[in-house]
C-alpha positions as MATLAB code, in Angstrom:
seq = 'MKQKAMAMAQDGQARVRGRGTGERRLRASEWDGASRQLAMVVVWLLLGLVTPRAGIYGGLYPFGVSFASAVPGAGALAAYIGGVVGYLLPGGAAAPIRYIAALIAVAGIKWSLSGIPAISRHPLFAPLVSMLSVSATGMALSAAGGIRVYDVLLAVAEGLLAAGSSYFFAAAVQLLEEGGERRLLTAQEQASLVTAGAVVLMAAAGFTFSGISLGRMVAVVLILLLARCGKEQGGSIAGIVLGLAMAMSASGQPTLAVAYAFGGLMAGIFARFGRFASAGAFVVANLIAAFTGGSSEAMVVGVYEVAGASIIFVALPAVVDRKINRFFGSARDIPAVEGLRRSVVLRLDYASRAMSEVAQTVDAVSHKLAGLSAPDLGTVYRSVSDDVCRVCGLRMHCWENHFSDTMAALNDLTPVLREKGKAERQDVSPVLSRHCGRLDDVLQKINAGYIEYAVREGAWRRLSEIRAVVTDQFSGMSELLGELAEDFSQAERADTEAAARVTAVCEEYGLSVQDAVCLLGRNDRMTVEILASDAGVRMNQKRWLAALSDACGRDLDRPVVTRLGDSVKIALAEKPQFRVTLGSAQLHCTGERLCGDAFETFTDGAGKWYAVLSDGMGSGGRAAVDGAMASGLTSRLIQAGFGPDSVLRMVNSALLVKSGDESLSTLDIVELDLFDGKLESRKAGAAPSLLCSMGRVSRIERSALPVGILRDIQAERSEDTLVDGDLLLLFSDGAMAGGLEWMEETLRQFDPKEGDVKALAEEIAAEARKRQETREDDVTVLAVQIHREASPHRG';
ca = [
     -23.699   34.988   60.846;
     -21.881   38.220   60.268;
     -18.758   36.957   61.999;
     -18.897   33.728   60.018;
     -19.222   35.645   56.756;
     -16.269   37.863   57.668;
     -14.182   34.792   58.564;
     -15.029   33.159   55.216;
     -14.111   36.351   53.390;
     -10.795   36.602   55.202;
     -10.076   32.930   54.459;
     -10.806   33.504   50.782;
      -8.527   36.545   50.710;
      -5.751   34.525   52.383;
      -6.107   31.793   49.762;
      -5.944   34.349   46.974;
      -2.866   35.941   48.540;
      -1.228   32.507   48.975;
      -2.054   31.569   45.390;
      -0.675   34.892   44.200;
       2.539   34.474   46.202;
       3.052   30.989   44.773;
       2.511   32.250   41.236;
       4.970   35.101   41.763;
       7.586   32.684   43.072;
       7.036   30.393   40.089;
       7.358   33.314   37.671;
      10.517   34.490   39.466;
      12.020   31.017   39.243;
      11.182   30.798   35.534;
      12.641   34.266   34.983;
      15.856   33.315   36.776;
      16.153   30.181   34.653;
      15.570   32.099   31.439;
      18.032   34.814   32.463;
      20.692   32.219   33.194;
      20.149   30.511   29.849;
      20.428   33.857   28.061;
      23.612   34.687   29.968;
      25.160   31.344   29.024;
      24.300   31.909   25.364;
      26.068   35.275   25.513;
      29.102   33.637   27.165;
      29.287   30.927   24.471;
      28.964   33.580   21.765;
      31.801   35.673   23.207;
      34.080   32.671   23.764;
      33.265   31.424   20.278;
      34.332   34.826   19.007;
      37.587   34.894   21.024;
      38.946   31.342   20.734;
      39.490   31.491   16.921;
      41.952   34.316   17.567;
      44.255   31.998   19.572;
      46.991   30.642   17.347;
      50.319   28.906   17.799;
      53.472   28.957   15.701;
      51.953   31.741   13.600;
      49.642   29.541   11.540;
      47.606   27.027   13.532;
      44.184   28.173   14.816;
      42.210   25.049   15.767;
      40.865   26.293   19.105;
      37.674   27.845   17.748;
      36.690   24.465   16.283;
      37.630   22.708   19.551;
      35.484   25.041   21.604;
      32.458   24.717   19.294;
      32.629   20.921   19.459;
      32.705   21.053   23.293;
      29.546   23.185   23.740;
      26.437   20.961   24.021;
      22.785   21.612   23.326;
      21.297   24.876   22.124;
      24.361   26.864   23.189;
      26.344   25.248   20.358;
      24.615   27.502   17.811;
      25.987   30.597   19.535;
      29.449   28.998   19.550;
      29.166   28.254   15.791;
      28.140   31.818   15.006;
      30.853   33.307   17.181;
      33.416   30.944   15.665;
      32.533   31.890   12.066;
      32.718   35.603   12.863;
      35.962   35.133   14.817;
      37.669   33.330   11.954;
      36.497   35.969    9.424;
      37.887   38.896   11.423;
      41.181   40.244   10.083;
      44.490   39.430   11.787;
      43.657   35.770   12.403;
      44.106   32.579   10.391;
      45.581   32.849    6.905;
      42.954   30.431    5.528;
      39.771   31.045    7.564;
      37.609   29.179    5.068;
      39.312   25.923    6.064;
      38.404   26.369    9.744;
      34.861   27.517    8.866;
      34.514   24.280    6.910;
      35.715   22.389    9.980;
      33.055   24.183   12.050;
      30.393   23.149    9.540;
      31.665   19.556    9.718;
      31.490   19.630   13.516;
      27.930   20.970   13.418;
      26.865   18.316   10.913;
      28.389   15.404   12.823;
      26.973   16.543   16.178;
      23.510   17.094   14.690;
      23.410   13.727   12.915;
      24.482   11.820   16.042;
      22.497   13.838   18.594;
      19.777   11.184   18.682;
      22.220    8.571   20.034;
      23.001    9.646   23.632;
      25.442    6.782   24.169;
      27.688    8.359   21.511;
      26.918   12.079   21.677;
      27.334   12.219   25.486;
      30.515   10.166   25.637;
      33.510   12.125   27.020;
      35.569   11.320   23.919;
      32.889   12.376   21.417;
      33.822   16.076   21.240;
      37.605   15.416   21.011;
      37.127   12.875   18.193;
      34.782   15.174   16.246;
      37.152   18.135   16.467;
      40.190   15.997   15.571;
      38.511   14.494   12.501;
      37.187   17.872   11.301;
      40.491   19.742   11.719;
      42.658   16.950   10.296;
      40.355   16.323    7.311;
      40.129   19.988    6.314;
      43.884   20.395    6.777;
      44.653   17.449    4.503;
      42.107   18.663    1.934;
      43.747   22.095    1.854;
      47.230   20.647    1.448;
      46.028   18.264   -1.284;
      45.252   21.235   -3.515;
      48.955   21.957   -3.930;
      50.202   18.372   -3.798;
      50.346   16.175   -0.752;
      53.597   16.198    1.200;
      54.500   14.119    4.212;
      55.172   17.266    6.212;
      51.707   18.638    5.472;
      50.079   15.340    6.472;
      51.986   15.198    9.742;
      51.165   18.838   10.439;
      47.443   18.215    9.829;
      47.470   15.180   12.116;
      49.350   17.106   14.834;
      46.879   19.988   14.573;
      44.009   17.505   14.844;
      45.505   15.986   17.991;
      45.932   19.482   19.432;
      42.277   20.195   18.650;
      41.212   16.953   20.331;
      43.170   17.666   23.496;
      41.929   21.231   23.822;
      38.361   20.087   23.105;
      38.570   17.595   25.985;
      39.563   20.340   28.424;
      37.004   22.740   26.944;
      34.231   20.169   27.518;
      35.107   19.836   31.204;
      35.266   23.620   31.624;
      31.931   24.095   29.806;
      30.283   21.543   32.081;
      31.523   23.427   35.150;
      30.153   26.703   33.831;
      26.777   25.153   33.004;
      26.440   23.551   36.442;
      26.880   26.905   38.144;
      26.098   27.115   41.875;
      28.646   27.560   44.619;
      31.131   24.696   44.630;
      33.651   24.368   47.422;
      36.451   22.457   45.789;
      37.324   21.323   42.282;
      38.937   18.030   41.431;
      42.409   17.948   39.914;
      40.936   17.249   36.456;
      38.532   20.172   36.743;
      41.316   22.488   37.869;
      43.513   21.453   34.928;
      40.599   21.911   32.517;
      39.868   25.439   33.716;
      43.529   26.455   33.608;
      43.980   25.040   30.090;
      40.781   26.658   28.795;
      41.819   29.950   30.356;
      45.234   29.635   28.742;
      43.637   29.379   25.284;
      41.543   32.485   25.923;
      44.637   34.354   27.116;
      46.510   33.250   23.975;
      43.884   35.105   21.977;
      44.118   38.145   24.254;
      47.924   38.106   24.094;
      47.766   39.381   20.515;
      46.354   42.714   21.627;
      49.299   44.915   22.644;
      49.865   48.537   23.638;
      53.391   49.777   22.943;
      54.457   46.128   22.925;
      52.905   45.368   26.315;
      50.375   42.495   26.158;
      47.300   42.631   28.353;
      46.870   38.857   27.966;
      50.333   38.114   29.339;
      49.748   40.448   32.295;
      46.512   38.609   33.133;
      48.411   35.318   32.828;
      50.996   36.508   35.365;
      48.253   37.608   37.783;
      46.614   34.170   37.496;
      49.921   32.396   38.121;
      50.500   34.466   41.259;
      46.948   33.849   42.504;
      47.173   30.088   42.005;
      50.610   30.055   43.612;
      49.137   31.930   46.558;
      46.362   29.336   46.973;
      48.111   26.157   45.841;
      51.677   26.923   46.972;
      54.389   25.111   44.977;
      51.997   22.755   43.216;
      49.525   25.415   42.111;
      52.223   27.860   41.032;
      54.141   25.244   39.062;
      51.091   23.940   37.200;
      49.820   27.409   36.332;
      53.300   28.584   35.359;
      53.958   25.617   33.078;
      50.564   25.715   31.327;
      50.255   29.472   30.929;
      53.951   29.949   30.154;
      53.829   27.348   27.391;
      50.651   28.937   26.004;
      52.185   32.437   25.951;
      55.429   31.138   24.420;
      53.592   29.344   21.609;
      51.369   32.349   20.872;
      54.210   34.910   20.826;
      56.768   34.336   18.096;
      60.362   34.916   19.068;
      59.836   34.668   22.847;
      60.487   31.023   23.820;
      61.922   32.104   27.169;
      58.426   32.945   28.407;
      57.774   29.244   29.075;
      60.863   28.933   31.265;
      60.330   32.295   32.977;
      56.692   31.673   33.883;
      57.265   28.069   34.995;
      60.269   28.951   37.157;
      58.505   32.058   38.454;
      55.391   30.082   39.375;
      57.483   27.605   41.382;
      59.319   30.363   43.259;
      56.080   32.290   43.881;
      54.561   29.146   45.369;
      57.562   28.579   47.627;
      57.417   32.131   48.991;
      53.602   32.332   49.061;
      53.521   31.397   52.752;
      55.399   34.640   53.547;
      52.756   36.918   52.040;
      51.857   38.568   48.726;
      54.890   40.855   48.556;
      57.283   37.941   48.986;
      55.461   35.850   46.384;
      55.340   38.662   43.816;
      58.962   39.602   44.500;
      60.109   36.000   43.987;
      58.243   35.859   40.663;
      59.838   39.116   39.474;
      63.345   37.946   40.419;
      62.820   34.570   38.725;
      61.660   36.290   35.528;
      64.658   38.624   35.563;
      67.003   35.638   35.835;
      65.240   33.854   32.959;
      65.138   37.035   30.826;
      68.929   37.427   30.859;
      69.377   33.957   29.342;
      68.138   34.893   25.874;
      66.016   37.126   23.707;
      66.417   40.711   22.601;
      66.879   43.573   25.019;
      63.622   45.170   23.853;
      61.643   41.988   24.578;
      63.361   41.716   27.952;
      62.375   45.276   28.901;
      58.776   44.716   27.772;
      58.644   41.476   29.776;
      59.910   43.247   32.892;
      57.220   45.928   32.490;
      54.515   43.275   32.086;
      55.632   41.276   35.122;
      56.038   44.397   37.271;
      52.589   45.720   36.330;
      50.961   42.326   36.939;
      52.710   42.023   40.320;
      51.391   45.424   41.382;
      47.861   44.400   40.358;
      48.264   41.128   42.294;
      49.395   42.885   45.461;
      46.532   45.384   45.221;
      43.811   42.751   44.860;
      41.497   42.481   47.901;
      41.762   39.477   50.213;
      38.303   38.283   49.193;
      39.805   37.144   45.864;
      41.998   34.640   47.714;
      38.998   33.238   49.530;
      37.007   32.942   46.318;
      39.787   31.024   44.568;
      40.394   28.843   47.620;
      36.782   27.682   47.394;
      37.443   26.176   43.992;
      41.139   25.414   43.783;
      42.569   23.029   46.359;
      45.561   20.776   46.401;
      46.846   17.775   48.323;
      49.707   19.833   49.678;
      49.049   18.612   53.223;
      49.333   14.906   52.395;
      53.104   14.636   52.989;
      52.727   16.441   56.319;
      49.829   14.204   57.285;
      51.809   11.108   56.339;
      54.809   12.285   58.326;
      52.570   13.142   61.254;
      50.964    9.692   61.064;
      54.331    7.973   61.208;
      55.411   10.209   64.065;
      52.246    9.379   66.006;
      52.739    5.654   65.377;
      56.318    5.803   66.623;
      55.375    7.804   69.718;
      52.453    5.558   70.576;
      54.592    2.467   70.124;
      57.327    3.948   72.292;
      54.780    4.947   74.946;
      53.322    1.431   74.858;
      56.726   -0.138   75.402;
      57.518    2.343   78.181;
      54.257    1.596   79.992;
      54.945   -2.135   79.682;
      58.394   -1.687   81.223;
      56.891    0.417   84.035;
      54.396   -2.373   84.760;
      57.152   -4.994   84.860;
      59.349   -2.822   87.104;
      56.525   -2.027   89.530;
      55.544   -5.689   89.696;
      59.128   -6.856   90.344;
      59.830   -4.232   93.003;
      56.483   -4.918   94.696;
      57.246   -8.622   94.993;
      60.655   -7.960   96.510;
      59.379   -5.349   98.953;
      56.420   -7.510   99.942;
      58.684   -9.952  101.778;
      60.460   -7.146  103.608;
      57.469   -5.071  104.723;
      54.888   -7.794  105.330;
      53.561   -8.031  108.947;
      55.186  -10.843  110.967;
      53.432  -12.642  113.836;
      56.863  -13.404  115.280;
      57.211   -9.761  116.293;
      54.175  -10.199  118.568;
      55.866  -13.077  120.406;
      59.167  -11.254  120.649;
      57.403   -8.273  122.189;
      56.345  -10.602  125.041;
      60.017  -11.177  125.872;
      60.804   -7.456  125.727;
      57.822   -6.136  127.703;
      56.468   -8.859  130.036;
      59.409  -11.175  130.658;
      61.977   -8.396  130.966;
      61.522   -8.138  134.804;
      60.761  -11.839  135.382;
      63.280  -13.946  137.332;
      62.748  -16.910  134.983;
      63.707  -14.924  131.879;
      67.111  -16.621  131.725;
      65.456  -20.032  131.978;
      62.743  -19.423  129.318;
      64.459  -17.218  126.705;
      68.066  -18.400  126.903;
      68.329  -21.941  128.261;
      65.035  -23.189  126.721;
      64.498  -20.670  123.877;
      63.417  -23.292  121.352;
      60.808  -24.783  123.673;
      59.408  -21.360  124.565;
      59.092  -20.249  120.903;
      57.559  -23.580  119.955;
      54.935  -23.161  122.671;
      54.116  -19.644  121.475;
      54.003  -20.696  117.822;
      51.511  -23.356  118.769;
      49.139  -20.496  119.630;
      49.122  -19.203  116.032;
      46.346  -21.530  114.748;
      44.267  -20.697  117.819;
      44.692  -16.966  117.300;
      43.745  -17.169  113.621;
      40.704  -19.290  114.469;
      39.320  -17.553  117.574;
      41.119  -14.186  117.488;
      42.468  -14.646  121.012;
      44.266  -17.211  123.220;
      43.220  -18.497  126.647;
      44.964  -20.515  129.422;
      43.697  -23.867  128.197;
      45.196  -23.137  124.795;
      48.744  -22.754  126.174;
      51.154  -25.692  125.917;
      51.884  -27.483  129.249;
      55.583  -26.839  128.747;
      54.975  -23.111  129.097;
      52.051  -23.113  131.543;
      53.974  -25.135  134.233;
      56.932  -22.724  134.422;
      55.460  -19.274  133.566;
      54.480  -17.228  136.587;
      53.041  -14.359  134.531;
      50.911  -16.342  132.084;
      47.926  -13.959  132.304;
      50.130  -10.972  131.400;
      51.670  -12.973  128.573;
      48.252  -13.882  127.129;
      47.028  -10.288  127.465;
      50.100   -9.035  125.573;
      49.737  -11.679  122.880;
      46.001  -10.967  122.349;
      46.563   -7.222  122.140;
      49.484   -7.675  119.766;
      47.503  -10.051  117.552;
      44.681   -7.528  117.164;
      47.186   -4.941  115.956;
      48.825   -7.549  113.738;
      45.469   -8.501  112.171;
      44.725   -4.871  111.329;
      48.161   -4.394  109.754;
      47.886   -7.653  107.844;
      44.503   -6.656  106.365;
      45.804   -3.258  105.341;
      48.929   -4.830  103.869;
      46.880   -7.366  101.911;
      44.592   -4.640  100.541;
      47.606   -2.521   99.642;
      49.121   -5.479   97.821;
      45.902   -5.947   95.861;
      45.813   -2.282   94.925;
      49.476   -2.421   93.912;
      48.728   -5.423   91.740;
      45.753   -3.677   90.154;
      47.883   -0.608   89.444;
      50.398   -2.870   87.742;
      47.577   -4.335   85.670;
      46.436   -0.830   84.776;
      49.898   -0.007   83.470;
      49.868   -3.210   81.425;
      46.386   -2.432   80.142;
      47.403    1.079   79.132;
      50.381   -0.407   77.334;
      48.067   -2.669   75.346;
      45.689    0.193   74.579;
      48.504    2.377   73.268;
      49.844   -0.532   71.250;
      46.447   -1.043   69.618;
      46.184    2.654   68.799;
      49.615    2.490   67.165;
      48.499   -0.536   65.155;
      45.323    1.248   64.017;
      47.313    4.299   62.891;
      49.850    2.132   61.075;
      47.078    0.406   59.108;
      45.893    3.741   57.695;
      47.663    4.037   54.346;
      47.011    7.732   53.726;
      44.768   10.676   54.516;
      42.628   12.135   51.734;
      42.711   15.837   52.530;
      40.729   16.825   49.447;
      37.872   14.544   50.469;
      38.110   15.938   54.002;
      37.771   19.475   52.623;
      34.670   18.467   50.660;
      33.231   16.745   53.739;
      33.750   19.917   55.777;
      32.044   21.981   53.091;
      29.020   19.652   52.986;
      28.661   19.660   56.786;
      28.854   23.450   56.969;
      26.300   23.681   54.191;
      23.904   21.662   56.366;
      24.573   23.826   59.426;
      27.162   21.732   61.298;
      30.012   23.694   62.884;
      32.945   21.420   62.026;
      36.024   21.550   64.239;
      37.943   18.910   62.284;
      37.342   16.272   59.616;
      39.569   13.357   58.605;
      39.189   10.882   55.721;
      41.479    7.857   56.095;
      42.135    5.096   53.580;
      43.295    1.756   54.957;
      45.293   -1.009   53.339;
      42.105   -2.577   52.015;
      41.205    0.782   50.383;
      38.235    1.237   52.700;
      37.556    4.820   53.659;
      36.600    5.900   57.153;
      35.390    9.428   57.844;
      35.608   11.037   61.274;
      34.049   14.428   61.977;
      34.384   16.442   65.175;
      31.663   19.091   65.389;
      30.051   21.335   67.971;
      26.985   19.873   69.648;
      24.609   22.673   68.701;
      21.450   20.575   68.273;
      21.286   21.119   64.490;
      18.255   19.619   62.748;
      18.829   18.393   59.221;
      17.710   15.802   56.700;
      20.085   12.945   57.526;
      19.317   11.065   54.309;
      20.221   14.013   52.084;
      23.238   14.850   54.229;
      24.507   11.275   53.979;
      23.968   11.270   50.207;
      25.894   14.538   49.908;
      28.763   13.114   51.993;
      28.831    9.993   49.820;
      29.082   12.162   46.704;
      31.830   14.258   48.298;
      33.890   11.157   49.108;
      33.021    9.250   45.950;
      31.940    6.223   48.019;
      28.738    4.778   49.447;
      28.836    5.570   53.163;
      26.909    3.746   55.857;
      24.805    5.392   58.561;
      26.835    7.545   60.966;
      27.818    6.573   64.492;
      27.540    9.575   66.822;
      29.410    9.755   70.135;
      29.036   12.736   72.456;
      32.225   14.141   73.971;
      31.328   16.979   76.325;
      30.023   19.875   74.238;
      31.170   18.224   70.992;
      30.070   15.228   68.953;
      32.230   12.722   67.109;
      30.615   11.447   63.917;
      32.169    8.315   62.404;
      31.222    6.896   59.018;
      32.504    3.941   57.055;
      31.804    2.608   53.614;
      28.551    0.719   53.306;
      29.344   -2.950   54.055;
      27.900   -5.982   52.323;
      26.087   -7.222   55.444;
      23.583   -5.715   57.842;
      22.322   -6.935   61.208;
      18.773   -7.430   62.439;
      18.479   -7.570   66.237;
      15.734   -8.903   68.451;
      15.981   -8.635   72.247;
      13.974   -9.601   75.295;
      14.715   -9.112   79.003;
      12.878  -10.348   82.108;
      13.918   -9.450   85.663;
      13.112  -11.369   88.800;
       9.634  -11.016   90.269;
       9.565   -8.297   92.906;
      12.786   -6.674   91.733;
      12.751   -3.264   90.078;
      16.206   -3.642   88.576;
      17.710   -6.298   86.316;
      21.174   -7.719   86.930;
      21.672   -8.294   83.199;
      22.801   -5.484   80.895;
      23.519   -5.406   77.174;
      24.533   -2.912   74.498;
      24.812   -3.176   70.708;
      26.579   -0.676   68.476;
      28.791   -0.204   65.430;
      32.229    1.356   65.667;
      32.005    3.479   62.516;
      34.582    1.297   60.744;
      32.350   -1.529   59.540;
      32.236   -3.664   62.697;
      29.164   -4.487   64.765;
      29.408   -5.311   68.479;
      27.149   -6.859   71.100;
      28.109   -6.767   74.796;
      26.099   -8.862   77.279;
      26.897   -8.730   81.003;
      25.369  -10.624   83.920;
      26.040   -9.222   87.386;
      26.388  -11.602   90.339;
      23.019  -12.347   91.925;
      19.934  -10.252   91.221;
      18.501   -6.885   92.121;
      20.280   -3.569   92.644;
      23.771   -4.863   93.429;
      23.790   -7.141   90.382;
      22.393   -4.312   88.245;
      25.281   -2.039   89.256;
      27.902   -4.683   88.440;
      26.297   -5.674   85.139;
      25.682   -2.117   83.975;
      29.209   -1.052   84.926;
      30.815   -3.971   83.095;
      28.782   -3.578   79.898;
      28.954    0.233   79.967;
      32.734    0.423   80.415;
      33.309   -2.274   77.801;
      31.112   -0.556   75.212;
      32.573    2.877   75.882;
      36.173    1.721   75.505;
      35.461   -0.280   72.341;
      33.679    2.719   70.830;
      36.756    4.781   71.670;
      38.744    2.523   69.347;
      40.326   -0.049   71.697;
      40.338   -3.784   71.106;
      38.186   -6.177   73.152;
      41.131   -8.050   74.689;
      42.752   -4.984   76.247;
      39.330   -3.620   77.198;
      38.625   -6.781   79.197;
      41.757   -6.240   81.267;
      40.843   -2.621   81.975;
      37.286   -3.528   82.982;
      38.552   -6.341   85.212;
      40.869   -3.894   86.997;
      38.039   -1.382   87.392;
      35.768   -3.966   89.027;
      38.580   -5.121   91.323;
      39.038   -1.647   92.801;
      35.368   -0.608   92.667;
      34.633   -1.660   96.253;
      36.220   -3.500   99.130;
      34.040   -6.600   98.859;
      33.695   -9.019   96.004;
      32.282   -7.569   92.771;
      32.077   -9.738   89.683;
      30.229   -9.951   86.411;
      30.254  -12.141   83.321;
      31.020  -10.638   79.918;
      30.029  -11.893   76.480;
      31.500   -9.809   73.637;
      30.590  -10.449   69.992;
      32.525   -8.698   67.210;
      31.134   -9.018   63.665;
      32.888   -7.659   60.570;
      30.099   -6.502   58.261;
      32.377   -6.542   55.222;
      33.354  -10.225   55.238;
      31.068  -11.778   57.891;
      33.904  -12.765   60.228;
      32.631  -13.413   63.764;
      34.772  -13.255   66.911;
      33.275  -14.235   70.264;
      34.936  -13.603   73.631;
      33.516  -15.020   76.843;
      34.507  -14.311   80.438;
      32.330  -16.600   82.537;
      29.408  -16.072   80.142;
      26.784  -18.618   79.131;
      27.173  -20.486   75.829;
      25.850  -19.027   72.579;
      24.018  -20.819   69.781;
      24.768  -20.343   66.073;
      22.241  -21.485   63.489;
      23.725  -21.675   59.995;
      21.814  -23.225   57.101;
      19.607  -25.242   59.465;
      22.470  -26.592   61.587;
      22.834  -25.418   65.197;
      26.230  -25.344   66.934;
      27.284  -24.217   70.379;
      29.844  -21.534   71.178;
      30.901  -22.298   74.737;
      34.143  -21.487   76.502;
      35.188  -21.819   80.140;
      36.692  -18.697   81.716;
      36.363  -16.796   84.972;
      34.117  -13.716   85.227;
      35.703  -10.287   85.490;
      36.252   -8.762   88.902;
      37.527  -11.880   90.724;
      41.213  -12.351   89.964;
      44.022  -10.594   88.166;
      45.241  -11.614   84.734;
      41.979  -13.088   83.496;
      41.881  -14.153   79.864;
      38.637  -14.307   77.922;
      38.220  -17.405   75.782;
      37.996  -16.541   72.108;
      36.366  -18.352   69.176;
      36.033  -17.451   65.488;
      33.565  -18.254   62.729;
      32.355  -16.853   59.419;
      28.696  -16.027   58.918;
      26.733  -16.007   55.669;
      23.420  -14.526   54.597;
      20.577  -15.584   56.919;
      22.726  -16.981   59.754;
      21.314  -16.501   63.256;
      23.289  -16.025   66.492;
      21.569  -16.397   69.871;
      23.099  -14.796   72.985;
      21.588  -15.219   76.432;
      22.392  -14.899   80.122;
      22.678  -17.929   82.419;
      19.106  -17.355   83.640;
      17.861  -18.735   80.308;
      19.657  -22.059   80.813;
      17.457  -23.386   83.605;
      15.913  -26.004   81.335;
      19.053  -26.834   79.351;
      19.968  -25.930   75.786;
      18.279  -28.687   73.785;
      14.905  -26.960   73.615;
      16.527  -23.704   72.442;
      18.431  -25.573   69.728;
      15.189  -27.118   68.508;
      13.520  -23.688   68.478;
      16.317  -22.317   66.290;
      16.033  -25.254   63.867;
      12.353  -24.470   63.366;
      12.997  -20.753   62.798;
      12.490  -19.565   59.206;
      15.513  -17.343   58.344;
      13.620  -15.616   55.494;
      10.187  -15.000   56.986;
      10.837  -15.276   60.735;
      10.871  -12.304   63.150;
      13.943  -12.222   65.408;
      12.163   -9.980   67.916;
       9.358  -12.511   68.343;
      11.956  -15.298   68.554;
      13.819  -13.581   71.402;
      10.586  -12.943   73.312;
       9.439  -16.543   72.829;
      12.707  -17.975   74.136;
      12.779  -15.593   77.125;
       9.199  -16.473   78.100;
       9.842  -20.210   77.808;
      13.060  -19.891   79.844;
      11.121  -18.183   82.644;
       8.602  -21.030   82.696;
      11.419  -23.576   83.051;
      12.856  -21.844   86.172;
      11.270  -24.180   88.716;
      13.385  -23.738   91.893;
      14.685  -20.167   91.789;
      14.023  -17.201   89.528;
      16.891  -15.438   87.801;
      17.136  -12.540   85.383;
      16.716  -13.593   81.734;
      18.151  -11.731   78.744;
      18.009  -13.039   75.154;
      19.550  -11.438   72.048;
      18.731  -12.835   68.592;
      21.120  -11.541   65.927;
      20.554  -12.271   62.233;
      22.872  -11.237   59.399;
      21.621  -10.232   55.940;
      23.501   -9.503   52.738;
      22.926   -6.004   51.419;
      22.007   -5.447   47.806;
      24.940   -4.255   45.723;
      25.032   -0.443   45.884;
      24.640    1.475   42.649;
      25.900    4.999   42.330;
      24.352    7.351   39.873;
];
């Protein structure tokens, strides 16, 4: 009782501790949320205070209104307050009341329309509100002194400027509110941040010390940083935007736009050589631009600003580069990827042609040499003349006077030798037996020579077969390389930005990514291939797939994983409009532990579904080896990206050289495009298939030899297009013991909406076994039904 009481007390204490821990975590989470909200309010207040100070051409200050219209929710109040105070501070707009009135108009419009989310949350809502408020107050102010066309145009232009800046402010505000650690920003997000930062720097540019502007120095540092991360593209964009902003905010210094833009381009070009080279190129570019115009005093001040900013840039720690690289990316690798793709296509095509020529050359030379080096039975008969008859007194009579008769008599022994393996006295022609005094020695020499000849002939025949198979292997490799070249040529471009986001998502879920590629084909379908270390990572596949879909901006289908040594290849394609339901059943012969039939089903990661059914010759272990080898090799090569036709040739060659005796297997390959329902069936000695479409049953039957018998086999191919609910039935020849009519009737009675394909396959397999009256054979049945997926909706 005491122990029980102590256990209950400890359990109660544990529950209290657990409840207390949960409450502390909840309070900590609430505190973090409240702290973040407070921090964002402070940020909006400060930015609302700063943006009204940014002016262009000495009289236009619409940016405070633009920023206030872009801030949503409760944070807008802080932006309004900061904007009013910012406009009232001295040294700003000449008529602050006009912009304060615009702020009040923005607040009123946003408040009155806040109950209509379809309007208030539209991307163009904030730009339109700021444009209307700024333009209306500008026209009202000009109307007090008489309306002029110039004043109207100036008010409209200022309103358009307010709308544009408000659009970029809204995107930047959304990024700041989302928070979290993002790996890569889109091009629109990058432009929005740079433009919003340029407005803030315009306000800071007005604060000078001995003529040197802190805002312009910060602008130069940002240009150099973006040039370092984005090379030519990043430096040019930052230089153009920030240079134009500084030029418009500083009266009398129009050369800043040219200097910063040209400097950003040069800094990007030399960024690959290090920070010193990039900063030096920017300084030189600014010196060149400074000599083109402006006063000497402004030129000296500009040189000081650029030099100071360059020193700051060089002194920044390397971690700053990594931080910016997480957010700012560019498609700078796309031209290299495209050039590399074309180079790979050309090399693969050239290699394919070269392998084809090698195959043709080897085949031609082999045929010519075969006639020269083939064993000749005539050499056996001629050796009789050289060895046995050389010391015979009748040599002149047999081999010179009656040469034709002697050779004819010996040639008559050829059928006997091939039939019995040796020749005896009664087999010799009377023409030779009446005159030859050494007939026993002659027969002994002929029999011994024929044994040697038979061994050489068998080796020569096997060598010829191997030579032919090698030629086929060269031809097969040529076809494989040609198909790879075709696949690469169909890829329109590589999306490196999507690949970077895919890598970031995978690493976030614990995958160690070695490489990631996102390819867009001519039909604009994206395929994603990821090569990662096989570290046995456990993760939520559904969430991971959703994150990958968001990163690529497309609905991706389930991944196809292939293990390659200590790595895994993960292939994903866009979610197709069809899916496959499979039912299978397999029965092996009674008393046999192994089944001679083998099948595999898989998707290739590019929107195609495959089924491979193989039936090895006979039953039991030997048939199981042949069937498993044929289906396994076929599936592996197709998954590697090769087409079924060239794969058939390679598998046929592999079975030909697998062993010295006959080794054959049937192959039934089904290829189904899940995007358009196109069906391609290839049969090499396989049993017919049945297709049930809208209640009608048709046969897919083609006559072709199995693989592993002869060279140059060609699988018979048929095509069809499937629709929602269609059913395809594949089976081995063991299921055909009772004919096909009963299976066709079974398919007609199958309900495509309510029926179970697994139960259908088992029913057909069991009935086929019952109909095997004389001899049992392995039975394999695959029931494949296609369904149309519901249209995907992305949130």
